[in-house]
N, C-alpha and C positions, 0 to 999 in steps of 0.2 A: 435329192442334195445329199450332202456326205452322210453317213450314218456312223462311222467310225472315227475319230481324231487321227490326223496325218505325224507322221513321224516329228519329234521333236529336236531341233538344234540349238546350241547358244552361242550367240555372238559377243565378244569381248573387245571393247576399244580403248585404245590407247591414245592419247590426243596429242603427244609430245614429238616432235621432230627436230631435228640437227637446223636443216634450214627448208623453209617452205618453198618447194619447186613451182615454178610460175605457171605450171600447167594444173595444178592441183585443185580441186575444188572439196576435197574429204576435209571432216573436220579435225584439221592438224594445225598445231601452235608451236612456233619456236620460244622456248624459254628467254627471260628476260635480258640476257646477255649474251654477246658473241662467244663468249670465252666459256661458257657452261660446258660441264661434263655431266655423264648420265647420273653420276654421284649427286647431283643436285636436284634430281627430281624427288619428290615427295612419296618415295614407293610405299613407306608404311601406311601414310594416311591414304594414299589411294588404293592400297588393298582394302584396307579396313571399308573405305567408301565402295567397292565393288561387292563387297559380301553383305553390307548392307542392302545395297540394291537388289542384289540376290535374292536375300531374304524377303523382301518387299513383293517379289515376282511369283514365290515359291507356290500361292495359291493357284498361280495360273498354270502350272505346269501340268496340273490333274494327274500325279503319279506317274507321268511317262517318264521312261529311261532317256538320256541325252545320247542321241546318236553320234553327232559330230560336234566339235566346237571349233571355232575358227577365232583367233587374235588377231585383230586388225588395227590399223592405225591411219596416220601417224606413223611411227616407228616404233613396234612393239620390241625390236632387238633392243633399243636403249635400257629397257629393265633388265634386272638382273636374272640368272637361273634360279636364285633362293625365291626371289618374286614370285615367279610362275612355280616353283615346286610346292610352297605354301598354298598359293592361290588355286592350284588343282585340287589339292590333297582336300581343303576347304568346301570347295563345290561338290566333290565326290561325297562328302559327309552331309551335304544336304540332298544331293540328288542322284539316283542312280545311274551309273553309267553302262550304255549297252556292250556289249562284248564285241570287242574290236574297235572300240570308240576311236574315230579319226581325228586328231587335235592338231589343228596346224597354227604355226607362228607365221607371221610376216616379217621378212628380216632384211635390213639394209645393208648390204655388202662392206658400207663403208663405218659400220656400227659394230661390226662382229670379228671374233678371232677364234682358234681354235677351243679354247678354255670354256667360252660361252656356248659353243656348238656342243660341247660334251655335257655341260651344265643342263641346257636345255632338255638334250636327250635323255639324259638321269631323271630331269622333270617331269618325264612323262609325255612330252610332245612327239609326236611321231610323223609329223609332215611338216616341210619348210615350203614357204613360197618368197623365192628371193626376187624383191624388184631389182634388177639389173637394167631394164630398159633398151640398153644399147650397149655395145662394146667400143664402139666408134670414140675418139677424144672429142671431136668436134661437136657430135650430137649430144654425147652425155654433158659438155660446157654448155649447149644451148639449153637443156633441159634443167640447168642447175642441179645435177646430181653431185653428190659429194665423194664419189667413188670413182676409179679407173676401170678401164678394161680389164687390166691384169688382178686388181684387188677381187672383181667379179669372178674371174677363175678361178683364183685362189679359194674364195668363199666356198665355192661349189665343192672344191677338192677338200675342203676342212670339214664340209658337212657330212660329205660320203665319210671320210675317218672316222667322224664322232658317231657313225653308225646308222645315218639316216637312209633308208631306203625308198623314201617317197618324196621327191623333189620338184617342186615346180619352179620355173624361171618366167618372170614377167617380161616381154619384150614389147615394144611399140614401135610402131611404122608410120610411115608419111610423116617423119619428123624434117625440121629444119636443114635445108641443104642435101636433105637424104636422096638418093638416087635409088633407082631399083636395084643396082648391083650393091651398095652398101647395105639396102634392106636385106639382100638376102646372104650378104657376109654376116650379118647379123645373128640370122638363123643359123646359118653352118657352123658359126663360132659356138652357140648355143648346143645346137645337135653333137659338137665333138665333146660335148660333157656329159653326154649321156643321162640328161634329166628323164623324168618319168612323166611329165606333164609341161606343157607351154601354154602360157597365155600370150596371146600374139595380137594387139589391137591396135587400131589407127588411133592418133593423138587427134583430140578434139578440143577446141577452144572453148571452155566452159563459163559461164558469166561467174562474175565474182573472183577471177583468177587475173594474175598478172598478163599472161598472155591474150586474155580476153580484151584488156584495156590495152595493150601495145602487141597487136597480133604480129608473130613472126613471118615469114615469108616460107610459105609451106609448097611441098611440089605440085607440079600442075594436076588437073584431073587425069589425062593420059596418064602419066606415070604412078598415079594412085593406083588405077586401074591394073597398071602391068604390075605392080608389087602384090596387090591382093592374089591375082592370078598365078604368079610366081610362087608365091609364098605357100598357097595353099598346094599346089603340085609337089615342091619340094619336101613339105612336112608328110604330105600323103606318101610320098615314095621313100620317107624314112621309117614309115610304120608308125606315123601318128594320126589317129583317127580322129579327125573334125565331130565332136558331138554336140557343141555349141557353136554362137556364132564367131567366138573368139578363143574357143577351149580346144585342146590338143592332147591327146594322153596316148600311150603306150596302154597295152592290154591290161586291163584291172585297175589304173590309176587315174580313172576320172575322179575330180572332186566330189566326193558325196556331199561336203558340206554345201557347196553351189549348186550340186544337183538337187538337194532338198528346197532350195529357194525356186529354181526353177520348176520344178514339179509342186509348188505350190504347198510344201509343207509348212511346219509350224517352226518359230524360233523365238526366244528369249533372247532381249539385247540389254547388257549391262555395260555401264561406262558412260564416259562424257559424251554426249550426244548419239548414243548408240540406238537404235530400232527394232523394234520387235512386231511378229506377227503372230496371232493367236485365233485358233478357231474355237469358237466357244458353243456350247450346248447346254440351254439352259434346263431347268427342272421341268419345263412342258415340251422338251424336244426341239424347241426352234433353235436354230443354227445360223450363226453370223460369225464373221471376221472383224476381229478388233486390231488396229496397229496403235503403237505405243511408241514414242518417245522420250529420251532422257534430256536433263539439262545439260547444254551445249558446250559452255565455256568451262575451262578446267578448274579454275578457281571457284567459279559459281556451283560446280559440281559438288568439289571438297568442302562449301560452306554447307551443304545439305546433310552432313553427314550428324547424326541426332535430330534432324530435322522432322518435325512430325509430318511435315509435307510429303517426305519421301524424296525420290528422285526424278520422278515422272514429271516430265514437263507439259505433255499433253498425251491424248488418246481419242482414236476416233473409229465408230464402227462404220464399216464399207457398207454403203448402199446397195442392196440387192440388184439395180439397174446398172452399178458400177461394176459388178462380177466379172462378167465376160471381159471387159479390157483388162481389169486387174489380173485374171488369172492368164488371158493370151499375152500380155508383155512379158510374163515368165515362161508358158509352156513352149510359146513360139519360138524362143530362142534356141531351143534344142532342135537339132538337124533331125531326129527321129519323130517330133512333132509329140501329138497326142491322141490318143484313142477318142470316137464319139463319145463314148460311154465315160470315160472319165471327164470330158469336157461337160456333158450334161449334169454330173454328179457335181461338180464343184460351181456351176454357173447357174444351175435350174433354167438354163436356156435350151430349148428342144433343137432336134436336129434340123428339122425343118426351118425354123428361125433362122437358126445358124447357115445353113446352105442357100438360103436367100438372099442374106446378107452379102456371101461371098461371092455372088456371080460374077460382079465386076471384078474382083481379085483374080477369080478363075479365068477371065476373059484377058486380063492383064499379064498372064504366066506368074502370078506371084503365088501359085499354091502346085504341090503335086497332085497328082490323081489321088482321090481320097474316098475309096469305098467304106472304109473303117477308120478312117485316121485324117486328122486335121494337122496338116503339115507344110511349112513354107519351102518354097522352090528355093534353088541357088538365089534366083532374082529376087525372090521374097526376102530371103535373110537380108538382101542388100539395100531393100526398101521395106525394112519391117514396120517404120510408123506408118507407112500409107497401107500398108495392111493391117497394122492395127485399128487405124482409123476408119476403115471398111466394117471391122468386126463391132466396132463399139457404135457404129451409126443405127438408129432404128429406122 
């Protein structure tokens, strides 16, 4: 099992958005009225709550420096640059930042303008993730997005003018009424903006979403296969390396925060509904993994300020028998896979037991040849849930 603690990241959740997208199953909430503006958000109260939340988790950090910070949502770009300047300053006064710390902010092109991008950069944010999803009017309308294709283009240009040298674009495919050609047009328009990273993933109908209750008509299976195959080739030819199921990057621009998740690193989670994962080694040298989650509803979260109970809604230690699946769910998303040495260190499962479980997966072509490494084949990446089920079976 592991003898040293893994790298530590910090996730910060912002729970508000202008409009709840019909496909979204994240913890995001529309403020009470349709005519609200970002000025209506309780910035000061939420910032104070985040800091108290972090104070309650400081003992869990074990003195490790923060390697990456990711501010997700919801729509984090609804909150002001001044909010993030103070927040990051206060966090750094409590926890050391590693040299070259990566600090990512998710931004919606419909909630930003040049002044905000300048302010976010001045606050210390050095990576932007722009949720564009599509450039096509029909697809944007179907997805309930509040921006146009041109506003998305303008947002990328404004971010570059503000000095951002590390920009991700989120794109979705398999959208209502989307043809393979429209999907490729989206990628080509994104590539024309010279992003450093692309997250390109298929729309799925998640439970507890409007799309799940009232499913739209999506492309047929054959069209979906065509989109995926053509998209991978287009991104590869443009110099984007696929390093995870739905993540592509130019050299040196992989998302370090997401890599820490997928490599089974640790992370603190603060904010309404945020989750954290910590490796704990007790005084007897016993090691276990603990997951924690925070109060989910924004109003309930804010009411926890100065509450002796703190902000944690629940916690759970991961049973040793669940470790192989927990680890594989993350590590096998990476196209490079994981060494058998790392596998054993994180799961306690011997090579012999692992290889015996994976005989069926190997016969089905779900694995690459693996003399020293466990790595999903292209087919295995497409059918990862089946591969994971085989790993978790005794």
